[in-house]
All heavy atoms as an XYZ file, in Angstrom:
597
protein
N      -6.100     76.290      0.306
C      -6.954     76.043      1.304
C      -8.256     75.515      0.505
O      -8.404     75.703     -0.668
C      -7.398     77.185      2.135
C      -6.349     77.643      3.151
S      -5.916     76.404      4.368
C      -7.408     76.166      5.261
N      -9.238     75.112      1.403
C     -10.406     74.465      0.777
C     -11.510     75.708      0.527
O     -11.646     76.641      1.337
C     -11.183     73.533      1.698
C     -10.349     72.258      1.850
C      -9.806     71.943      3.005
C     -10.256     71.385      0.713
C      -8.967     70.783      3.175
C      -9.472     70.304      0.915
C      -8.819     69.887      1.951
N     -12.295     75.577     -0.489
C     -13.314     76.552     -0.929
C     -14.544     75.969     -0.204
O     -14.706     74.872      0.481
N     -15.672     76.722     -0.461
C     -16.911     76.307      0.273
C     -17.498     75.210     -0.284
O     -17.939     74.235      0.307
C     -17.869     77.574      0.077
C     -19.297     77.490      0.741
C     -19.247     77.134      2.279
C     -20.075     78.669      0.446
N     -17.324     75.083     -1.725
C     -17.869     73.843     -2.372
C     -17.176     72.575     -1.955
O     -17.816     71.430     -1.808
C     -17.829     74.043     -3.892
O     -16.484     74.220     -4.342
N     -15.790     72.667     -1.775
C     -15.152     71.429     -1.329
C     -15.566     71.062      0.098
O     -15.616     69.937      0.276
C     -13.514     71.896     -1.332
C     -13.038     71.804     -2.814
C     -13.123     73.139     -3.347
O     -13.489     74.119     -2.658
O     -12.707     73.342     -4.512
N     -15.694     71.992      0.992
C     -16.140     71.671      2.265
C     -17.472     71.148      2.338
O     -17.832     70.150      3.035
C     -16.094     72.942      3.210
C     -14.755     73.460      3.604
C     -14.953     74.648      4.250
C     -14.077     72.325      4.430
N     -18.340     71.534      1.463
C     -19.746     71.057      1.345
C     -19.626     69.540      0.916
O     -20.406     68.679      1.447
C     -20.592     71.877      0.433
N     -18.838     69.265     -0.111
C     -18.718     67.891     -0.641
C     -18.267     66.918      0.420
O     -18.680     65.895      0.657
C     -17.833     67.924     -1.909
C     -18.612     68.604     -3.051
C     -17.426     66.499     -2.230
C     -17.695     68.718     -4.258
N     -17.202     67.451      1.180
C     -16.544     66.686      2.282
C     -17.641     66.340      3.430
O     -17.829     65.185      3.905
C     -15.306     67.275      2.922
C     -14.155     67.305      1.726
C     -14.896     66.675      4.198
C     -12.956     68.204      2.258
N     -18.483     67.333      3.666
C     -19.479     67.241      4.640
C     -20.629     66.225      4.257
O     -20.957     65.325      5.055
C     -20.049     68.512      5.045
C     -19.260     69.438      6.038
C     -19.998     70.743      6.167
C     -18.988     68.771      7.280
N     -20.883     66.124      3.019
C     -21.924     65.258      2.383
C     -21.261     63.839      2.370
O     -21.982     62.952      2.778
C     -22.228     65.657      0.955
C     -23.158     66.999      1.056
C     -23.084     64.635      0.355
C     -23.395     67.620     -0.291
N     -20.140     63.718      2.137
C     -19.486     62.464      2.077
C     -19.373     61.824      3.488
O     -19.688     60.721      3.680
C     -18.067     62.400      1.460
C     -17.282     61.116      1.679
C     -18.092     62.759     -0.002
N     -18.941     62.727      4.562
C     -19.001     62.233      5.863
C     -20.351     61.701      6.404
O     -20.537     60.741      7.063
C     -18.220     63.268      6.808
C     -18.365     63.009      8.246
C     -16.734     63.392      6.441
N     -21.270     62.647      6.006
C     -22.699     62.382      6.456
C     -23.193     61.055      5.928
O     -23.799     60.265      6.500
C     -23.610     63.484      6.096
N     -22.802     60.745      4.574
C     -23.268     59.602      3.899
C     -22.571     58.301      4.512
O     -23.241     57.343      4.799
C     -22.889     59.624      2.485
N     -21.206     58.393      4.872
C     -20.601     57.304      5.605
C     -21.200     56.960      6.892
O     -21.436     55.860      7.312
C     -19.088     57.700      5.674
C     -18.390     56.706      6.600
C     -18.431     57.688      4.359
N     -21.487     58.006      7.711
C     -22.049     57.859      9.050
C     -23.507     57.262      8.804
O     -23.858     56.509      9.791
C     -22.167     59.130      9.907
C     -20.620     59.630     10.166
C     -20.855     60.915     10.910
C     -19.990     58.675     11.071
N     -24.302     57.751      7.862
C     -25.565     57.271      7.659
C     -25.589     55.753      7.233
O     -26.524     54.970      7.571
C     -26.331     58.120      6.592
N     -24.672     55.361      6.526
C     -24.709     53.938      6.076
C     -24.503     53.029      7.266
O     -25.117     51.981      7.335
C     -23.484     53.779      5.056
C     -23.716     54.395      3.691
C     -23.191     52.343      4.746
C     -22.651     54.409      2.706
N     -23.791     53.434      8.232
C     -23.637     52.526      9.436
C     -25.052     52.449     10.174
O     -25.389     51.422     10.793
C     -22.671     53.155     10.404
C     -21.266     53.103      9.857
C     -20.289     53.645     10.861
C     -18.844     53.779     10.348
N     -18.000     54.245     11.275
N     -25.866     53.431     10.104
C     -27.172     53.495     10.882
C     -28.231     52.976      9.954
O     -29.365     52.666     10.511
C     -27.564     54.822     11.381
C     -26.530     55.384     12.390
C     -26.749     54.761     13.566
C     -25.715     55.354     14.692
N     -26.033     54.809     16.061
N     -28.011     52.783      8.720
C     -29.148     52.491      7.761
C     -29.889     51.207      8.170
O     -31.078     51.083      8.132
C     -28.557     52.454      6.327
C     -29.704     52.310      5.298
C     -30.583     53.482      5.297
C     -28.978     52.203      3.832
N     -29.145     50.063      8.493
C     -29.978     48.869      8.839
C     -30.729     48.967     10.089
O     -31.911     48.609     10.180
C     -28.903     47.804      9.068
C     -27.711     48.296      8.260
C     -27.735     49.796      8.270
N     -30.386     49.753     11.145
C     -31.141     50.007     12.301
C     -32.329     50.861     11.828
O     -33.426     50.602     12.439
C     -30.163     50.665     13.265
C     -30.927     51.001     14.613
C     -29.947     51.805     15.516
O     -28.816     51.668     15.517
O     -30.565     52.552     16.463
N     -32.024     51.817     11.077
C     -33.262     52.683     10.649
C     -34.331     51.979      9.908
O     -35.547     52.137     10.161
C     -32.839     53.868      9.849
C     -31.929     54.959     10.654
C     -31.431     56.000      9.580
C     -32.835     55.697     11.666
N     -33.938     51.071      8.991
C     -34.971     50.353      8.285
C     -35.671     49.257      9.122
O     -36.755     49.100      8.984
C     -34.257     49.582      7.100
O     -33.134     48.755      7.538
C     -33.710     50.580      6.055
N     -34.892     48.680     10.122
C     -35.499     47.695     10.950
C     -36.574     48.371     11.807
O     -37.706     47.849     12.101
C     -34.372     47.243     11.927
C     -34.865     45.864     12.620
C     -33.703     45.190     13.264
N     -32.509     45.021     12.474
C     -31.467     45.513     12.721
N     -30.992     46.285     13.714
N     -30.339     45.244     11.870
N     -36.275     49.606     12.378
C     -37.179     50.431     13.096
C     -38.375     50.760     12.418
O     -39.524     50.753     12.845
C     -36.489     51.680     13.675
O     -37.259     52.512     14.430
N     -38.152     51.269     11.129
C     -39.293     51.571     10.149
C     -40.214     50.432      9.920
O     -41.456     50.589      9.966
C     -38.800     52.209      8.953
N     -39.646     49.271      9.679
C     -40.533     48.078      9.545
C     -41.202     47.661     10.804
O     -42.269     47.282     10.642
N     -40.619     47.718     11.927
C     -41.393     47.465     13.219
C     -42.381     48.414     13.361
O     -43.588     48.059     13.714
C     -40.338     47.498     14.433
C     -40.878     46.987     15.619
C     -40.002     47.186     16.758
C     -38.731     46.246     16.560
N     -37.923     46.360     17.733
N     -42.290     49.720     13.108
C     -43.315     50.796     13.221
C     -44.452     50.395     12.277
O     -45.614     50.602     12.625
C     -42.757     52.166     12.934
O     -41.805     52.443     13.930
N     -44.122     50.052     11.094
C     -45.180     49.751     10.089
C     -45.964     48.460     10.455
O     -47.193     48.489     10.354
C     -44.577     49.415      8.616
N     -45.362     47.506     11.112
C     -46.146     46.410     11.600
C     -46.912     46.653     12.634
O     -48.217     46.185     12.806
C     -45.140     45.303     11.945
C     -44.593     44.409     10.812
C     -43.786     43.256     11.255
N     -42.703     43.559     12.141
C     -41.446     43.905     11.737
N     -41.136     43.778     10.454
N     -40.427     44.127     12.547
N     -46.506     47.384     13.593
C     -47.313     47.983     14.758
C     -48.464     48.724     14.267
O     -49.716     48.588     14.723
C     -46.580     48.738     15.772
C     -45.457     47.871     16.359
C     -47.427     49.468     16.844
C     -44.524     48.703     17.171
N     -48.394     49.588     13.361
C     -49.400     50.425     12.851
C     -50.504     49.565     12.117
O     -51.701     49.844     12.272
C     -48.818     51.473     11.774
C     -49.876     52.278     11.109
C     -50.503     53.290     12.244
C     -49.248     53.266     10.053
N     -49.950     48.527     11.306
C     -50.943     47.740     10.653
C     -51.858     46.898     11.645
O     -52.910     46.767     11.474
C     -50.200     46.745      9.699
C     -49.805     47.434      8.400
C     -48.904     46.595      7.531
C     -49.599     45.278      7.087
N     -48.712     44.679      6.201
N     -51.066     46.363     12.647
C     -51.815     45.559     13.593
C     -52.913     46.390     14.409
O     -53.804     45.975     14.694
C     -50.831     44.966     14.647
O     -50.156     45.853     15.420
N     -52.399     47.674     14.761
C     -53.462     48.615     15.540
C     -54.606     48.973     14.613
O     -55.672     48.985     14.947
C     -52.730     49.796     15.905
C     -51.663     49.528     16.969
C     -52.417     49.176     18.300
O     -53.531     49.625     18.581
O     -51.775     48.403     18.936
N     -54.339     49.134     13.318
C     -55.465     49.539     12.418
C     -56.400     48.285     12.119
O     -57.541     48.349     12.163
C     -54.920     49.891     11.025
N     -55.845     47.076     12.119
C     -56.607     45.865     11.935
C     -57.385     45.596     13.364
O     -58.663     45.354     13.276
C     -55.714     44.695     11.922
C     -56.439     43.269     11.582
C     -55.526     42.104     11.179
N     -54.521     42.443     10.305
C     -53.162     42.468     10.339
N     -52.696     42.118     11.604
N     -52.454     42.751      9.445
N     -56.892     45.839     14.465
C     -57.607     45.747     15.762
C     -58.658     46.793     15.802
O     -59.896     46.384     16.261
C     -56.594     45.888     16.950
N     -58.486     47.958     15.331
C     -59.512     49.094     15.417
C     -60.716     48.593     14.427
O     -61.777     48.876     14.699
C     -58.983     50.339     15.032
N     -60.392     48.102     13.249
C     -61.253     47.628     12.324
C     -62.135     46.525     12.854
O     -63.379     46.465     12.693
C     -60.729     47.280     11.009
C     -61.609     46.936      9.868
C     -61.045     46.658      8.572
N     -60.137     45.432      8.723
C     -58.876     45.411      8.247
N     -58.386     46.432      7.788
N     -58.242     44.248      8.520
N     -61.524     45.626     13.455
C     -62.284     44.409     14.108
C     -63.128     44.816     15.157
O     -64.065     44.164     15.386
C     -61.133     43.292     14.561
C     -60.636     42.592     13.227
O     -60.965     42.920     12.104
O     -59.491     41.995     13.516
N     -62.773     45.793     15.918
C     -63.532     46.252     17.042
C     -64.802     46.856     16.685
O     -65.882     46.787     17.357
C     -62.719     47.282     17.944
N     -64.869     47.553     15.577
C     -66.133     48.252     14.979
C     -66.522     47.381     13.858
O     -66.452     47.923     12.766
C     -65.758     49.622     14.636
C     -65.317     50.461     15.735
O     -65.803     50.218     16.848
O     -64.747     51.595     15.509
N     -67.056     46.230     13.993
C     -67.570     45.405     12.961
C     -68.873     46.162     12.450
O     -69.598     46.640     13.137
C     -67.870     44.069     13.459
C     -66.704     43.148     13.963
C     -67.102     41.843     14.539
O     -68.346     41.576     14.599
O     -66.120     41.156     14.948
N     -68.888     46.138     11.126
C     -70.058     46.805     10.470
C     -71.476     46.233     10.896
O     -72.390     46.991     10.867
C     -69.813     46.714      9.027
C     -68.778     45.769      8.735
C     -68.142     45.454     10.173
N     -71.637     45.041     11.162
C     -72.767     44.430     11.670
C     -73.337     44.760     13.018
O     -74.469     44.538     13.336
N     -72.341     45.295     13.727
C     -72.743     45.445     15.131
C     -73.150     46.913     15.402
O     -72.444     47.694     15.135
C     -71.474     45.162     15.981
O     -71.003     43.792     15.901
C     -71.843     45.229     17.494
N     -74.397     47.125     15.933
C     -74.832     48.491     16.215
C     -74.022     49.051     17.388
O     -73.726     48.342     18.477
C     -76.212     48.391     16.527
C     -76.464     47.052     16.877
C     -75.343     46.064     16.383
N     -73.672     50.270     17.260
C     -73.120     51.120     18.416
C     -74.145     51.651     19.191
O     -74.958     52.321     18.823
C     -72.156     52.055     17.811
C     -70.923     51.486     17.209
C     -70.025     52.606     16.677
N     -69.673     53.585     17.620
C     -69.178     54.736     17.332
N     -68.969     55.121     16.241
N     -68.991     55.644     18.339
N     -73.863     51.478     20.622
C     -74.999     52.107     21.531
C     -74.245     53.247     22.156
O     -73.164     53.156     22.816
C     -75.382     51.172     22.613
C     -76.356     51.721     23.636
C     -75.966     49.869     21.930
N     -74.840     54.460     22.092
C     -74.307     55.722     22.728
C     -75.334     56.067     23.838
O     -76.514     56.228     23.749
C     -74.184     56.760     21.639
C     -73.344     56.352     20.687
C     -73.818     58.054     22.424
C     -73.340     57.347     19.478
N     -74.693     56.076     25.044
C     -75.590     56.456     26.385
C     -75.765     57.747     26.365
O     -74.985     58.631     26.001
C     -74.704     56.032     27.475
C     -74.485     54.468     27.651
C     -75.736     53.577     27.803
O     -76.715     54.089     28.340
N     -75.696     52.466     27.343
N     -77.043     58.170     26.743
C     -77.451     59.544     26.798
C     -78.608     59.737     27.715
O     -79.071     58.772     28.357
N     -79.222     60.828     27.700
C     -80.404     60.897     28.535
C     -81.495     61.712     27.605
O     -81.163     62.403     26.707
C     -80.142     61.868     29.749
C     -79.586     63.238     29.417
C     -79.353     64.022     30.624
O     -78.332     63.728     31.301
O     -80.160     64.957     31.027
N     -82.777     61.371     28.069
C     -83.872     61.899     27.242
C     -84.292     63.213     28.064
O     -84.502     63.186     29.267
C     -85.021     60.934     27.179
O     -84.431     59.840     26.591
C     -86.099     61.413     26.374
N     -84.497     64.124     27.392
C     -84.961     65.481     27.856
C     -86.304     65.788     27.227
O     -86.416     65.942     26.042
C     -84.059     66.702     27.713
C     -84.461     68.008     28.129
C     -82.650     66.258     28.217
N     -87.307     65.837     28.114
C     -88.653     66.149     27.619
C     -88.687     67.768     27.350
O     -88.120     68.543     28.021
C     -89.735     65.907     28.599
C     -89.856     64.363     28.717
C     -91.076     63.977     29.451
N     -91.575     64.888     30.491
C     -91.660     64.715     31.759
N     -91.403     63.573     32.289
N     -92.220     65.621     32.602
N     -89.537     68.093     26.447
C     -89.452     69.580     25.975
C     -89.900     70.447     26.968
O     -89.571     71.519     27.152
C     -90.381     69.617     24.759
C     -90.263     71.018     23.967
C     -90.834     70.946     22.734
N     -90.110     70.324     21.758
C     -89.338     71.049     20.795
N     -89.410     72.225     20.821
N     -88.619     70.302     20.054
N     -90.916     70.029     27.720
C     -91.510     71.037     28.852
C     -90.519     71.157     30.025
O     -90.526     72.058     30.623
C     -92.844     70.545     29.279
C     -92.964     69.159     29.870
C     -93.217     68.137     28.777
O     -93.432     68.467     27.636
O     -93.386     66.951     29.183
N     -89.709     70.210     30.208
C     -88.627     70.254     31.284
C     -87.315     71.059     30.844
O     -86.699     71.611     31.634
C     -88.177     68.905     31.720
C     -89.209     68.026     32.372
O     -90.245     68.563     32.836
O     -89.102     66.891     32.485
N     -87.213     71.220     29.562
C     -86.100     71.908     29.002
C     -86.242     73.304     28.989
O     -87.252     73.793     28.369
C     -85.667     71.267     27.536
C     -84.233     71.672     27.208
N     -84.041     72.786     26.531
C     -83.133     71.072     27.381
C     -82.692     72.831     26.257
N     -82.063     71.793     26.777
N     -85.310     74.286     29.430
C     -85.631     75.651     29.394
C     -85.658     76.239     28.126
O     -86.250     77.182     27.819
C     -84.445     76.245     30.114
C     -83.340     75.349     30.290
C     -84.088     73.916     29.978
N     -85.048     75.738     27.018
C     -85.126     76.161     25.725
C     -86.243     75.573     24.941
O     -86.180     74.323     24.589
C     -83.760     76.029     25.015
C     -83.642     76.513     23.591
O     -84.613     77.400     23.198
O     -82.868     76.112     22.752
N     -87.302     76.194     24.749
C     -88.414     75.701     24.069
C     -88.512     76.053     22.652
O     -89.630     76.139     22.022
C     -89.723     76.088     24.692
O     -89.805     77.601     24.751
C     -89.862     75.574     26.182
N     -87.459     76.289     22.049
C     -87.230     76.756     20.576
C     -87.499     75.635     19.681
O     -88.081     74.583     20.048
N     -86.985     75.724     18.494
C     -87.304     74.704     17.438
C     -86.344     73.431     17.593
O     -86.585     72.535     16.900
C     -87.094     75.350     16.129
O     -85.590     75.731     15.914
C     -87.945     76.369     15.819
N     -85.251     73.589     18.414
C     -84.383     72.558     18.587
C     -83.265     72.570     17.524
O     -82.555     71.531     17.326
N     -83.173     73.483     16.753
C     -82.045     73.657     15.769
C     -80.810     74.335     16.510
O     -79.752     74.406     15.615
C     -82.548     74.535     14.538
O     -82.790     75.865     15.039
C     -83.761     73.845     13.946
N     -80.780     74.637     17.543
C     -79.565     75.211     18.162
C     -79.614     76.723     18.140
O     -78.651     77.457     18.631
N     -80.527     77.344     17.475
C     -80.572     78.828     17.286
C     -81.139     79.418     18.587
O     -82.046     78.787     19.254
C     -81.357     79.295     16.132
O     -82.725     78.825     16.215
N     -80.703     80.516     18.946
C     -81.086     81.240     20.158
C     -82.305     82.063     19.994
O     -82.425     82.659     18.878
C     -80.047     81.941     20.772
C     -78.839     81.088     21.345
C     -77.837     81.937     22.106
O     -77.823     83.138     22.046
N     -76.892     81.242     22.781
N     -83.175     82.225     20.892
C     -84.247     83.122     20.757
C     -83.715     84.545     20.746
O     -82.929     84.980     21.512
C     -85.201     82.917     22.010
C     -86.463     83.787     21.744
O     -86.795     84.301     20.704
O     -87.268     83.791     22.812
N     -84.292     85.484     19.881
C     -83.763     86.855     19.647
C     -84.124     87.707     21.019
O     -83.376     88.505     21.155
C     -84.383     87.551     18.444
N     -85.166     87.374     21.709
C     -85.513     88.193     22.944
C     -84.492     87.955     23.985
O     -84.252     88.751     24.996
C     -86.809     87.871     23.316
O     -86.948     86.605     23.702
N     -83.795     86.735     23.911
C     -82.832     86.332     25.046
C     -81.513     86.963     24.807
O     -80.609     87.128     25.693
C     -82.775     84.858     25.206
C     -83.988     84.272     25.724
C     -84.022     82.891     25.853
N     -82.711     82.207     25.934
C     -82.540     80.906     25.813
N     -83.420     80.181     25.555
N     -81.383     80.453     26.056
N     -81.104     87.361     23.590
C     -79.983     88.014     23.043
C     -78.701     88.000     23.824
O     -77.787     88.194     24.173
Protein backbone atom coordinates (compact mmCIF):
# COMPACT_ATOMS: atom_id res chain seq x y z
CA UNK A 1 0.00 0.00 0.00
CA UNK A 2 0.90 3.62 -0.23
CA UNK A 3 2.47 5.51 2.62
CA UNK A 4 1.75 9.06 3.62
CA UNK A 5 4.66 10.52 1.65
CA UNK A 6 3.61 8.72 -1.55
CA UNK A 7 0.03 10.00 -1.23
CA UNK A 8 1.32 13.53 -0.66
CA UNK A 9 3.46 13.34 -3.81
CA UNK A 10 0.53 12.00 -5.86
CA UNK A 11 -1.72 14.81 -4.59
CA UNK A 12 0.90 17.43 -5.46
CA UNK A 13 1.29 16.02 -8.98
CA UNK A 14 -2.49 15.94 -9.52
CA UNK A 15 -2.83 19.50 -8.23
CA UNK A 16 -0.01 20.65 -10.55
CA UNK A 17 -1.63 18.99 -13.58
CA UNK A 18 -4.97 20.61 -12.83
CA UNK A 19 -3.34 23.99 -12.15
CA UNK A 20 -1.51 23.91 -15.49
CA UNK A 21 -4.86 23.80 -17.29
CA UNK A 22 -6.06 26.92 -15.45
CA UNK A 23 -2.77 28.84 -15.60
CA UNK A 24 -3.44 30.80 -18.84
CA UNK A 25 -6.84 31.86 -17.54
CA UNK A 26 -5.35 32.96 -14.20
CA UNK A 27 -2.58 34.99 -15.83
CA UNK A 28 -5.08 36.63 -18.20
CA UNK A 29 -7.29 37.56 -15.27
CA UNK A 30 -4.33 38.94 -13.29
CA UNK A 31 -3.24 41.05 -16.28
CA UNK A 32 -6.73 42.43 -16.73
CA UNK A 33 -6.93 43.31 -13.05
CA UNK A 34 -3.57 45.07 -13.20
CA UNK A 35 -4.68 47.15 -16.21
CA UNK A 36 -7.90 48.15 -14.44
CA UNK A 37 -5.97 49.13 -11.31
CA UNK A 38 -3.51 51.23 -13.31
CA UNK A 39 -6.28 53.02 -15.21
CA UNK A 40 -8.18 53.77 -11.99
CA UNK A 41 -5.02 55.11 -10.32
CA UNK A 42 -4.32 57.29 -13.36
CA UNK A 43 -7.90 58.61 -13.32
CA UNK A 44 -7.68 59.41 -9.61
CA UNK A 45 -4.36 61.21 -10.12
CA UNK A 46 -5.76 63.22 -13.03
CA UNK A 47 -8.86 64.18 -11.04
CA UNK A 48 -6.74 65.73 -8.28
CA UNK A 49 -4.38 67.87 -10.32
CA UNK A 50 -1.82 69.54 -8.06
CA UNK A 51 -2.46 73.04 -9.45
CA UNK A 52 -6.18 72.96 -8.80
CA UNK A 53 -7.28 74.03 -5.30
CA UNK A 54 -9.83 71.85 -3.57
CA UNK A 55 -12.88 73.59 -2.15
CA UNK A 56 -14.41 72.06 0.96
CA UNK A 57 -17.90 73.28 1.78
CA UNK A 58 -18.57 74.13 5.39
CA UNK A 59 -20.18 76.68 7.63
CA UNK A 60 -18.73 79.51 9.67
CA UNK A 61 -19.54 79.52 13.37
CA UNK A 62 -19.04 82.75 15.28
CA UNK A 63 -17.56 82.33 18.73
CA UNK A 64 -20.43 84.04 20.58
CA UNK A 65 -23.02 81.81 18.88
CA UNK A 66 -21.15 78.62 19.70
CA UNK A 67 -21.91 77.08 23.13
CA UNK A 68 -18.27 76.06 23.69
CA UNK A 69 -16.34 79.28 24.31
CA UNK A 70 -13.10 77.46 25.14
CA UNK A 71 -9.79 77.78 23.39
CA UNK A 72 -10.92 75.90 20.33
CA UNK A 73 -8.45 73.06 20.86
CA UNK A 74 -11.15 70.49 21.45
CA UNK A 75 -10.52 70.17 25.17
CA UNK A 76 -13.54 70.24 27.44
CA UNK A 77 -14.04 72.62 30.31
CA UNK A 78 -13.31 70.91 33.67
CA UNK A 79 -16.45 72.38 35.27
CA UNK A 80 -18.69 70.73 32.66
CA UNK A 81 -17.05 67.32 33.40
